[in-house]
Residue frames relative to the residue before (quaternion, step in Angstrom):
aa qw qx qy qz dx dy dz
X 1.0000 0.0000 0.0000 0.0000 0.00 0.00 0.00
X 0.7791 0.2961 -0.1554 0.5303 3.58 1.21 -0.37
X 0.8078 -0.3735 0.1411 0.4337 3.56 1.01 0.81
X 0.6054 0.5379 -0.3794 0.4475 3.62 1.17 -0.16
X 0.2970 -0.7842 0.5228 0.1531 3.59 -0.78 1.03
X 0.7970 0.0712 -0.0142 0.5997 3.57 1.17 -0.56
X 0.0496 -0.7900 0.6112 0.0020 3.59 -0.83 0.99
X 0.0373 -0.7807 0.6238 -0.0021 3.57 -0.83 1.04
X 0.5103 -0.6725 0.4581 0.2782 3.55 -1.20 0.59
X 0.4194 -0.6557 0.5603 0.2833 3.55 -1.00 0.83
X 0.4754 -0.6783 0.4684 0.3073 3.63 -0.73 0.96
X 0.5475 -0.6343 0.4307 0.3352 3.59 -0.96 0.80
X 0.6066 0.5617 -0.3533 0.4379 3.59 1.15 -0.54
X 0.7106 0.3669 -0.2505 0.5456 3.60 1.29 -0.17
X 0.6300 0.6131 -0.3325 0.3415 3.56 1.03 -0.86
X 0.7852 0.2425 -0.1521 0.5491 3.62 1.00 -0.67
X 0.4446 0.6410 -0.4763 0.4056 3.51 0.91 1.09
X 0.6981 -0.4105 0.3555 0.4667 3.53 -1.32 -0.15
X 0.7104 -0.4496 0.3172 0.4387 3.58 -1.30 0.26
X 0.6467 0.5382 -0.3323 0.4262 3.60 0.93 -0.83
X 0.7148 0.4294 -0.2581 0.4879 3.58 0.86 -0.94
X 0.5775 0.5643 -0.3640 0.4644 3.59 1.13 -0.65
X 0.6943 0.4752 -0.2719 0.4671 3.55 0.85 -1.02
X 0.6404 0.5341 -0.3300 0.4425 3.57 0.95 -0.84
X 0.6607 0.5033 -0.3056 0.4656 3.59 0.99 -0.83
X 0.6647 0.5006 -0.3065 0.4621 3.59 0.98 -0.79
X 0.6591 0.4967 -0.3108 0.4715 3.57 0.94 -0.88
X 0.6008 0.5543 -0.3635 0.4469 3.60 1.02 -0.70
X 0.6457 0.5121 -0.3176 0.4690 3.60 0.98 -0.81
X 0.6686 0.5020 -0.3022 0.4580 3.59 0.93 -0.90
X 0.6369 0.5207 -0.3259 0.4659 3.58 0.98 -0.84
X 0.6494 0.5413 -0.3160 0.4306 3.55 0.94 -0.90
X 0.7264 0.4262 -0.2278 0.4887 3.58 1.08 -0.73
X 0.5032 -0.6766 0.4142 0.3426 3.57 1.24 -0.06
X 0.3139 0.7587 -0.5080 0.2604 3.58 1.18 0.52
X 0.2717 -0.8126 0.5035 0.1107 3.59 -0.88 0.93
X 0.7772 0.2569 -0.1499 0.5546 3.59 1.20 -0.31
X 0.1035 -0.7756 0.6210 0.0460 3.56 -1.01 0.85
X 0.1020 -0.7932 0.6003 0.0089 3.57 -0.45 1.27
X 0.0731 0.7949 -0.5993 0.0606 3.57 -0.98 0.82
X 0.4702 -0.6608 0.5134 0.2805 3.52 -1.16 0.69
X 0.0645 0.7972 -0.5956 0.0746 3.57 -1.01 0.78
X 0.5087 -0.6420 0.4831 0.3094 3.54 -1.19 0.53
X 0.7823 0.2395 -0.1182 0.5628 3.59 1.25 -0.41
X 0.0512 -0.8569 0.5129 0.0106 3.60 0.43 1.22
X 0.5836 0.6198 -0.3668 0.3751 3.60 1.20 -0.37
X 0.5455 0.6414 -0.4007 0.3613 3.61 1.18 -0.32
X 0.4027 -0.6575 0.5709 0.2822 3.55 -1.24 0.50
X 0.2314 -0.8399 0.4767 0.1173 3.55 0.19 1.32
X 0.6625 0.5137 -0.3176 0.4430 3.58 0.90 -0.86
X 0.6745 0.4920 -0.3025 0.4598 3.60 0.89 -0.89
X 0.6512 0.5086 -0.3183 0.4647 3.59 0.93 -0.84
X 0.6683 0.5064 -0.3006 0.4546 3.56 0.92 -0.90
X 0.6481 0.5169 -0.3266 0.4539 3.59 0.94 -0.85
X 0.6494 0.5194 -0.3139 0.4582 3.59 1.01 -0.79
X 0.6514 0.5153 -0.3097 0.4628 3.57 0.97 -0.81
X 0.6680 0.4924 -0.3061 0.4665 3.57 0.91 -0.85
X 0.6234 0.5295 -0.3406 0.4637 3.61 1.06 -0.70
X 0.6347 0.5280 -0.3261 0.4604 3.58 1.02 -0.82
X 0.6868 0.4860 -0.2888 0.4569 3.56 0.84 -0.93
X 0.6333 0.5150 -0.3297 0.4743 3.59 1.10 -0.66
X 0.6870 0.4822 -0.2845 0.4632 3.59 1.04 -0.78
X 0.8011 0.1607 -0.0592 0.5735 3.60 1.07 -0.75
X 0.0063 0.8620 -0.5069 0.0007 3.59 0.68 1.03
X 0.7001 0.4834 -0.2821 0.4435 3.59 1.08 -0.63
X 0.7816 0.3549 -0.1762 0.4817 3.57 1.12 -0.56
X 0.5637 0.6264 -0.3938 0.3672 3.61 1.17 -0.38
X 0.8742 0.0015 -0.0229 0.4851 3.56 -0.92 1.02
X 0.4927 0.6582 -0.4325 0.3702 3.57 0.89 0.92
X 0.3368 0.7111 -0.5297 0.3167 3.58 1.09 0.74
X 0.2356 -0.8281 0.4916 0.1307 3.60 -0.15 1.25
X 0.5320 0.6022 -0.4300 0.4115 3.60 1.24 0.11
X 0.7418 0.2938 -0.1837 0.5742 3.58 1.29 -0.22
X 0.5544 -0.5599 0.4789 0.3870 3.53 -1.27 0.34
X 0.6261 -0.5276 0.4103 0.4016 3.57 -1.24 0.46
X 0.6353 0.5445 -0.3333 0.4345 3.60 0.98 -0.87
X 0.6503 0.5136 -0.3177 0.4609 3.59 0.97 -0.83
X 0.6524 0.5066 -0.3157 0.4670 3.59 0.96 -0.85
X 0.6562 0.5108 -0.3107 0.4604 3.58 0.97 -0.84
X 0.6434 0.5118 -0.3172 0.4727 3.58 0.98 -0.85
X 0.6408 0.5296 -0.3205 0.4540 3.58 1.02 -0.80
X 0.6397 0.5295 -0.3227 0.4543 3.56 1.00 -0.80
X 0.6837 0.4689 -0.2897 0.4783 3.57 0.89 -0.92
X 0.6081 0.5497 -0.3512 0.4525 3.61 1.08 -0.63
X 0.6289 0.5214 -0.3347 0.4697 3.60 1.04 -0.74
X 0.6698 0.5064 -0.3073 0.4477 3.60 0.95 -0.79
X 0.7797 0.3720 -0.1747 0.4724 3.57 0.90 -0.93
X 0.3888 -0.7292 0.4797 0.2949 3.58 1.18 -0.46
X 0.7140 0.3458 -0.2568 0.5520 3.60 1.17 0.39
X 0.6323 -0.5478 0.3766 0.3978 3.59 -1.15 0.52
X 0.0500 -0.7692 0.6369 0.0126 3.58 -0.96 0.89
X 0.2958 0.7746 -0.5041 0.2417 3.55 0.20 1.27
X 0.5074 0.6697 -0.4230 0.3392 3.60 1.21 -0.41
X 0.5359 -0.6899 0.3767 0.3083 3.63 -0.72 1.00
X 0.6989 0.4581 -0.3016 0.4590 3.59 0.92 -0.74
X 0.5698 0.5468 -0.3815 0.4804 3.58 1.20 -0.42
X 0.6667 0.4946 -0.3020 0.4687 3.57 0.93 -0.89
X 0.6437 0.5006 -0.3295 0.4759 3.60 1.02 -0.71
X 0.6152 0.5464 -0.3376 0.4572 3.57 1.06 -0.72
X 0.6436 0.4979 -0.3105 0.4914 3.56 1.05 -0.80
X 0.6273 0.5199 -0.3429 0.4676 3.60 1.07 -0.66
X 0.6119 0.5257 -0.3481 0.4775 3.60 1.06 -0.68
X 0.6607 0.5079 -0.3073 0.4594 3.58 0.94 -0.93
X 0.6357 0.5189 -0.3326 0.4649 3.60 0.98 -0.79
X 0.6507 0.5130 -0.3188 0.4603 3.59 0.98 -0.81
X 0.6403 0.5198 -0.3210 0.4657 3.58 0.98 -0.82
X 0.6741 0.4788 -0.2923 0.4806 3.58 0.93 -0.90
X 0.6821 0.5053 -0.2966 0.4376 3.59 0.83 -0.98
X 0.7327 0.3992 -0.2282 0.5017 3.58 1.06 -0.74
X 0.3575 -0.7537 0.4730 0.2834 3.57 1.37 0.07
X 0.2456 0.8119 -0.4865 0.2094 3.55 1.01 0.89
X 0.3814 -0.7034 0.5542 0.2296 3.57 -1.04 0.82
X 0.3618 0.7254 -0.4865 0.3258 3.56 0.63 1.19
X 0.3260 -0.7292 0.5720 0.1868 3.54 -0.94 0.95
X 0.3074 -0.7434 0.5669 0.1775 3.58 -1.01 0.85
X 0.0721 -0.8054 0.5883 -0.0080 3.56 -0.81 1.07
X 0.1027 -0.8140 0.5699 0.0451 3.62 0.05 1.23
X 0.1367 -0.7883 0.5990 0.0324 3.54 -0.97 0.97
X 0.5284 -0.6469 0.4503 0.3156 3.58 -0.93 0.90
X 0.2785 -0.7476 0.5805 0.1630 3.57 -0.74 1.06
X 0.0679 -0.7956 0.6019 0.0115 3.58 -0.91 0.93
X 0.6976 0.4668 -0.3359 0.4273 3.59 -1.22 0.35
X 0.8400 -0.2114 0.1526 0.4759 3.53 -1.18 -0.61
X 0.4870 -0.6551 0.4953 0.2973 3.55 -1.05 0.77
X 0.6601 -0.4856 0.3896 0.4203 3.54 -1.27 0.37
X 0.8459 0.1201 -0.1437 0.4994 3.56 -0.90 1.05
X 0.4016 0.7068 -0.4869 0.3195 3.60 1.25 0.14
X 0.3354 -0.7528 0.5344 0.1877 3.57 -0.94 0.87
X 0.5841 0.6124 -0.3649 0.3881 3.60 1.25 -0.21
X 0.3895 -0.6827 0.5692 0.2411 3.56 -1.11 0.78
X 0.3526 -0.7760 0.4806 0.2065 3.60 -0.50 1.16
X 0.3721 -0.7503 0.4735 0.2728 3.58 1.17 -0.53
X 0.6749 0.4919 -0.2901 0.4673 3.60 1.29 -0.06
X 0.6248 -0.5689 0.3355 0.4164 3.56 1.26 0.26
X 0.7126 0.4072 -0.2595 0.5090 3.59 1.24 0.09
X 0.1572 0.7946 -0.5634 0.1629 3.56 0.72 1.05
X 0.5646 -0.5888 0.4479 0.3661 3.57 -1.21 0.44
X 0.6478 -0.4977 0.4009 0.4146 3.55 -1.27 0.28
X 0.6205 0.5526 -0.3338 0.4452 3.56 1.05 -0.80
X 0.6704 0.5032 -0.2947 0.4588 3.57 0.92 -0.93
X 0.6413 0.5201 -0.3173 0.4665 3.57 1.02 -0.82
X 0.6618 0.4881 -0.3120 0.4758 3.61 0.92 -0.86
X 0.6386 0.5292 -0.3300 0.4509 3.58 0.98 -0.80
X 0.6474 0.5131 -0.3112 0.4699 3.59 1.00 -0.83
X 0.6415 0.5259 -0.3271 0.4526 3.56 0.97 -0.84
X 0.6778 0.4934 -0.2956 0.4580 3.59 0.89 -0.94
X 0.6859 0.4576 -0.2760 0.4940 3.57 1.17 -0.60
X 0.5074 -0.6716 0.4116 0.3494 3.60 1.27 0.02
X 0.4562 0.6952 -0.4393 0.3400 3.58 1.23 0.38
X 0.5909 -0.5809 0.4420 0.3437 3.54 -1.29 0.50
X 0.1312 -0.7994 0.5830 0.0624 3.60 -0.84 0.96
X 0.3134 0.8090 -0.4559 0.1987 3.55 1.27 0.24
X 0.6571 0.5084 -0.3105 0.4619 3.58 1.16 -0.56
X 0.7214 0.4708 -0.2394 0.4480 3.58 1.19 -0.36
X 0.7878 0.1732 -0.0946 0.5835 3.62 1.15 -0.45
X 0.6340 -0.5379 0.3887 0.3971 3.62 -1.21 0.45
X 0.6657 -0.5366 0.3486 0.3840 3.57 -1.19 0.58
X 0.6326 0.5347 -0.3379 0.4470 3.59 1.01 -0.77
X 0.6595 0.5039 -0.2994 0.4706 3.57 1.09 -0.74
X 0.5852 0.5696 -0.3611 0.4502 3.59 1.07 -0.75
X 0.6475 0.5306 -0.3116 0.4497 3.58 0.94 -0.92
X 0.6827 0.4786 -0.2887 0.4707 3.58 0.92 -0.91
X 0.6879 0.5010 -0.2973 0.4329 3.59 0.87 -0.92
X 0.7218 0.4512 -0.2574 0.4575 3.55 0.91 -0.85
X 0.6889 0.4360 -0.2943 0.4987 3.60 1.23 -0.12
X 0.6393 0.5345 -0.3182 0.4519 3.59 1.29 0.07
X 0.4586 -0.6318 0.5483 0.2999 3.54 -1.28 0.47
X 0.2406 -0.7971 0.5412 0.1178 3.55 -0.64 1.15
X 0.2674 -0.7808 0.5555 0.1014 3.50 -0.92 1.05
X 0.0231 -0.8015 0.5972 -0.0200 3.59 -0.87 0.96
X 0.6850 -0.4625 0.3522 0.4390 3.57 -1.29 0.06
X 0.5429 0.5962 -0.4113 0.4250 3.59 1.17 -0.38
X 0.6352 0.5112 -0.3196 0.4827 3.60 1.13 -0.65
X 0.7282 0.4607 -0.2372 0.4486 3.56 0.96 -0.91
X 0.5241 0.6976 -0.3983 0.2828 3.58 1.13 -0.66
X 0.6770 0.4772 -0.3376 0.4473 3.68 0.71 -0.81
X 0.6509 0.5100 -0.3159 0.4653 3.59 1.06 -0.73
X 0.6486 0.5027 -0.3150 0.4769 3.59 1.00 -0.82
X 0.6438 0.5341 -0.3196 0.4452 3.58 0.93 -0.91
X 0.6528 0.5054 -0.3030 0.4761 3.58 0.96 -0.90
X 0.6557 0.5218 -0.3149 0.4457 3.55 0.90 -0.94
X 0.6883 0.4768 -0.2856 0.4662 3.61 0.88 -0.89
X 0.6777 0.5022 -0.2988 0.4463 3.57 1.00 -0.74
X 0.7638 0.3930 -0.1967 0.4726 3.58 1.09 -0.63
X 0.5982 0.5740 -0.3640 0.4245 3.60 1.19 -0.42
X 0.4492 -0.6554 0.5276 0.3005 3.56 -1.13 0.60
X 0.6403 -0.5167 0.3911 0.4124 3.57 -1.23 0.30
X 0.6220 0.5373 -0.3445 0.4536 3.58 1.06 -0.70
X 0.6384 0.5175 -0.3250 0.4680 3.58 1.01 -0.80
X 0.6749 0.4860 -0.2958 0.4699 3.58 0.93 -0.87
X 0.6270 0.5614 -0.3350 0.4237 3.55 1.03 -0.79
X 0.6695 0.5071 -0.2907 0.4584 3.59 1.17 -0.60
X 0.5029 0.6679 -0.4222 0.3504 3.61 1.26 -0.21
X 0.5505 -0.6239 0.4450 0.3313 3.57 -1.02 0.84
X 0.8254 0.1807 -0.2146 0.4900 3.56 -1.03 1.02
X 0.4762 0.6256 -0.4711 0.3998 3.62 1.22 0.17
X 0.1645 0.8030 -0.5493 0.1626 3.61 -0.61 1.07
X 0.8527 0.2342 -0.1349 0.4471 3.52 -1.39 0.22
X 0.6925 -0.5210 0.2683 0.4207 3.56 0.98 0.85
X 0.2869 0.7832 -0.5067 0.2181 3.59 1.18 0.46
X 0.5672 0.6085 -0.3983 0.3866 3.58 1.10 -0.54
X 0.6274 0.5220 -0.3351 0.4707 3.59 1.09 -0.68
X 0.6648 0.5258 -0.3001 0.4376 3.55 0.92 -0.95
X 0.6583 0.5038 -0.3014 0.4711 3.58 1.00 -0.86
X 0.7243 0.4541 -0.2705 0.4427 3.55 0.75 -1.01
X 0.6521 0.5369 -0.3155 0.4323 3.60 1.03 -0.70
X 0.7737 0.3876 -0.1808 0.4674 3.59 1.10 -0.68
X 0.5405 0.6708 -0.4037 0.3082 3.60 1.18 -0.34
X 0.6397 0.5728 -0.3481 0.3761 3.63 0.89 -0.82
X 0.7462 0.4220 -0.2221 0.4646 3.58 0.95 -0.89
X 0.5270 0.6576 -0.4073 0.3521 3.60 1.23 -0.25
X 0.4358 -0.7145 0.4907 0.2426 3.57 -0.94 0.92
X 0.7780 -0.0897 0.0864 0.6158 3.58 1.06 -0.75
X 0.7458 -0.4161 0.2616 0.4497 3.57 -1.28 0.00
X 0.6482 0.5156 -0.3344 0.4497 3.59 0.92 -0.81
X 0.6317 0.5268 -0.3188 0.4709 3.56 1.02 -0.82
X 0.6335 0.5368 -0.3124 0.4614 3.55 1.03 -0.86
X 0.6597 0.5109 -0.3087 0.4566 3.60 0.89 -0.93
X 0.6532 0.5146 -0.3133 0.4586 3.59 0.93 -0.88
X 0.6513 0.5352 -0.3060 0.4424 3.56 1.06 -0.78
X 0.7644 0.3773 -0.2022 0.4822 3.60 0.89 -0.88
X 0.4711 0.6952 -0.4295 0.3322 3.59 1.27 -0.18
X 0.0503 0.7636 -0.6429 0.0332 3.57 -1.16 0.73
X 0.6880 -0.4727 0.3415 0.4319 3.58 -1.27 0.18
X 0.6309 0.5824 -0.3173 0.4027 3.52 1.14 -0.68
X 0.8032 0.2461 -0.0941 0.5342 3.60 1.05 -0.76
X 0.3882 -0.7000 0.5536 0.2298 3.55 -1.01 0.87
X 0.6287 -0.5166 0.4089 0.4130 3.57 -1.26 0.31
X 0.6263 0.5419 -0.3450 0.4417 3.59 1.01 -0.78
X 0.6372 0.5330 -0.3154 0.4587 3.59 0.98 -0.83
X 0.6928 0.4745 -0.2759 0.4678 3.56 0.95 -0.92
X 0.6183 0.5302 -0.3463 0.4655 3.60 1.06 -0.67
X 0.6391 0.5140 -0.3248 0.4709 3.60 0.99 -0.82
X 0.6490 0.5177 -0.3176 0.4582 3.56 0.96 -0.85
X 0.6535 0.5105 -0.3156 0.4612 3.59 0.96 -0.85
X 0.6399 0.5131 -0.3308 0.4666 3.57 1.04 -0.70
X 0.6295 0.5231 -0.3342 0.4673 3.57 1.07 -0.71
X 0.6237 0.5215 -0.3336 0.4772 3.56 1.08 -0.73
X 0.6597 0.5345 -0.2967 0.4372 3.53 0.90 -0.97
X 0.7373 0.3888 -0.2046 0.5132 3.56 1.03 -0.86
X 0.3394 -0.7552 0.4840 0.2834 3.58 1.36 -0.11
X 0.2433 0.7693 -0.5443 0.2297 3.57 0.91 0.98
X 0.1489 -0.8147 0.5580 0.0518 3.56 -0.38 1.22
X 0.6352 -0.5780 0.3550 0.3695 3.56 -1.03 0.81
X 0.6583 0.5349 -0.3203 0.4218 3.58 0.88 -0.91
X 0.7212 0.4326 -0.2706 0.4685 3.60 0.85 -0.88
X 0.5801 0.5510 -0.3793 0.4649 3.59 1.15 -0.50
X 0.6569 0.4983 -0.3052 0.4765 3.57 0.96 -0.84
X 0.6361 0.5311 -0.3266 0.4546 3.60 1.03 -0.76
X 0.6736 0.4885 -0.2983 0.4677 3.59 0.99 -0.85
X 0.6173 0.5405 -0.3503 0.4519 3.59 1.08 -0.65
X 0.6448 0.5421 -0.3142 0.4378 3.56 1.16 -0.56
X 0.7706 0.2454 -0.1590 0.5663 3.61 1.24 -0.22
X 0.0556 0.8488 -0.5227 0.0576 3.60 0.67 1.10
X 0.1020 -0.7613 0.6360 0.0743 3.54 -1.28 0.49
X 0.3969 -0.6536 0.5752 0.2906 3.55 -1.34 0.24
X 0.1311 -0.8103 0.5702 0.0321 3.57 -0.43 1.26
X 0.2352 -0.8039 0.5370 0.0998 3.59 -0.41 1.27
X 0.2100 -0.7972 0.5574 0.0983 3.58 -0.81 1.03
X 0.8074 -0.1455 0.1072 0.5616 3.59 1.05 -0.59
X 0.0145 0.7979 -0.6026 0.0030 3.58 -1.27 0.37
X 0.4055 -0.6282 0.5987 0.2871 3.49 -1.41 0.32
X 0.7092 -0.3978 0.3110 0.4920 3.60 -1.24 -0.13
X 0.6302 0.5218 -0.3394 0.4640 3.60 1.06 -0.70
X 0.6570 0.5034 -0.3056 0.4708 3.59 1.00 -0.80
X 0.6200 0.5311 -0.3346 0.4708 3.57 1.06 -0.73
X 0.6541 0.5029 -0.3130 0.4704 3.57 0.99 -0.84
X 0.6099 0.5520 -0.3429 0.4535 3.59 1.06 -0.76
X 0.6608 0.4999 -0.3029 0.4708 3.55 0.93 -0.88
X 0.6383 0.5352 -0.3195 0.4517 3.55 0.98 -0.85
X 0.7017 0.4755 -0.2648 0.4599 3.55 0.95 -0.94
X 0.7912 0.3499 -0.1645 0.4738 3.59 1.05 -0.71
X 0.4125 0.7397 -0.4645 0.2586 3.60 1.23 -0.10
X 0.6974 0.4808 -0.2838 0.4493 3.59 0.87 -0.90
X 0.7341 0.4087 -0.2326 0.4899 3.57 1.05 -0.73
X 0.4478 0.7068 -0.4513 0.3102 3.59 1.24 -0.19
X 0.4153 -0.7453 0.4777 0.2096 3.56 -0.96 0.91
X 0.7302 0.2670 -0.2058 0.5942 3.56 1.34 0.01
X 0.5919 -0.5502 0.4337 0.3986 3.61 -1.17 0.44
X 0.2641 -0.7575 0.5791 0.1452 3.58 -1.00 0.86
X 0.1431 -0.7947 0.5889 0.0344 3.58 -0.73 1.14
X 0.0882 -0.8046 0.5859 0.0404 3.58 -0.72 1.07
X 0.7732 0.1083 -0.1044 0.6161 3.57 1.26 -0.27
X 0.3875 -0.7421 0.5019 0.2174 3.56 -0.77 1.08
X 0.2054 -0.7877 0.5738 0.0901 3.57 -0.66 1.15
X 0.6997 -0.4910 0.3271 0.4029 3.56 -1.26 0.42
X 0.6810 0.5034 -0.3128 0.4301 3.60 0.86 -0.88
X 0.6076 0.5778 -0.3526 0.4155 3.61 1.17 -0.48
X 0.7498 0.3725 -0.2149 0.5030 3.58 1.15 -0.53
X 0.3804 0.6889 -0.5034 0.3569 3.56 1.24 0.35
X 0.7219 -0.4702 0.2643 0.4335 3.65 -1.12 0.42
X 0.7687 0.2950 -0.1852 0.5365 3.60 1.06 -0.64
X 0.4107 0.7289 -0.4529 0.3079 3.59 1.27 0.34
X 0.6450 -0.5664 0.3611 0.3643 3.55 -1.25 0.48
X 0.7528 0.3084 -0.1914 0.5491 3.60 1.23 -0.39
X 0.2448 0.8103 -0.5038 0.1720 3.58 1.18 0.50
X 0.7015 0.4533 -0.2775 0.4747 3.61 0.89 -0.86
X 0.5842 0.5467 -0.3662 0.4751 3.57 1.14 -0.57
X 0.6520 0.5129 -0.3126 0.4627 3.57 0.94 -0.87
X 0.6128 0.5449 -0.3584 0.4462 3.59 1.03 -0.69
X 0.6601 0.4870 -0.2963 0.4892 3.57 1.00 -0.82
X 0.6223 0.5366 -0.3310 0.4640 3.58 1.04 -0.80
X 0.6454 0.5213 -0.3317 0.4492 3.59 0.92 -0.84
X 0.6325 0.5268 -0.3385 0.4558 3.58 1.00 -0.74
X 0.6644 0.4985 -0.3013 0.4682 3.58 0.91 -0.92
X 0.6595 0.5085 -0.3067 0.4609 3.57 0.94 -0.87
X 0.6230 0.5469 -0.3421 0.4425 3.59 1.03 -0.75
X 0.7151 0.4338 -0.2479 0.4889 3.59 0.98 -0.84
X 0.8027 0.3461 -0.1517 0.4614 3.57 0.75 -1.09
X 0.3601 -0.7359 0.4977 0.2848 3.58 1.10 -0.61
X 0.5821 0.5889 -0.3640 0.4265 3.58 1.30 0.08
X 0.4574 -0.6895 0.4850 0.2832 3.63 -0.70 1.03
X 0.3029 -0.7653 0.5439 0.1634 3.54 -1.06 0.75
X 0.8901 -0.1742 0.0938 0.4106 3.60 -0.83 -0.94
X 0.5976 0.6249 -0.3904 0.3161 3.57 0.94 -0.77
X 0.8564 0.1252 -0.1196 0.4864 3.57 -0.86 1.04
X 0.5982 0.5850 -0.3676 0.4060 3.59 1.21 -0.08
X 0.3674 -0.7194 0.5349 0.2478 3.62 -0.79 0.94
X 0.6507 -0.5062 0.3752 0.4238 3.61 -1.21 0.31
X 0.5209 -0.5903 0.5046 0.3543 3.56 -1.21 0.52
X 0.0880 -0.7891 0.6074 0.0258 3.55 -1.01 0.87
X 0.7401 -0.4356 0.2751 0.4322 3.56 -1.27 0.32
X 0.6587 0.5232 -0.3219 0.4344 3.58 0.91 -0.88
X 0.6807 0.4867 -0.2919 0.4633 3.59 0.99 -0.87
X 0.6092 0.5564 -0.3524 0.4417 3.59 1.13 -0.56
X 0.7255 0.4315 -0.2308 0.4839 3.55 1.07 -0.75
X 0.4775 0.6963 -0.4323 0.3167 3.58 1.30 -0.12
């Protein structure tokens, strides 16, 4: 309804990962569909993203054991420092770093994709302030919704209707489930969780009982070594019981899951289905969500959302189409 001809789902094995893995998963989907251009918002569109990314990958290939292994800093801080040395200017803005991750994925996958950086305007990433100019951050929009405030100046009218009629899920909803999971899981079970490393299972389990809420818990387990974003992703993996072995297994059998399209998007799929490098899924079948199915982990996340919101997710639902949008 607002200009997108085709919408596909980011695989859960990429969606709750670091920027590098998030970008790699997204680029893999674009390559599979034969997409030739990747546009992204950034605070620094003047940078040569492809050249910077290629240089960084060459460095890591030449020094795999020593590159970015200063444990006194987060990996993200070390990476930002490296790019700052190359460019002679600070490289810390989150969307700039994500743009560089997209570029690295394009280079690493040898993808025939043009990078189109676009100047980001309005609210900064994660900013809680309403800019008043129609370009507030996603965080600010969610905060306004939770406070019962009008978001009409920040999103299209069709989106306002959807947002104000939906049950919004936050970490306050998930906290009791996460707390129970951490209190009852064994250390061996936690150790198997994806992204669990360096004894974090002890830190999580030792501090969960005394925490008043999720924010209090995050503040308690925070250290210089780990960002809040990294810890939130880890907590979500614990909540979903995403184990490293099954995440790796799902990455080995990726698919393109279509969520919606216009007539132009439908034609694109028709023209590219045979040449697509990954299977294209337009309707989730029962076998796909079985324990060894290609969307088993997606279904696990869907079940969590349905438990909290009561709103059905993907199983058995056809893609949204123009007619259904206007209904």
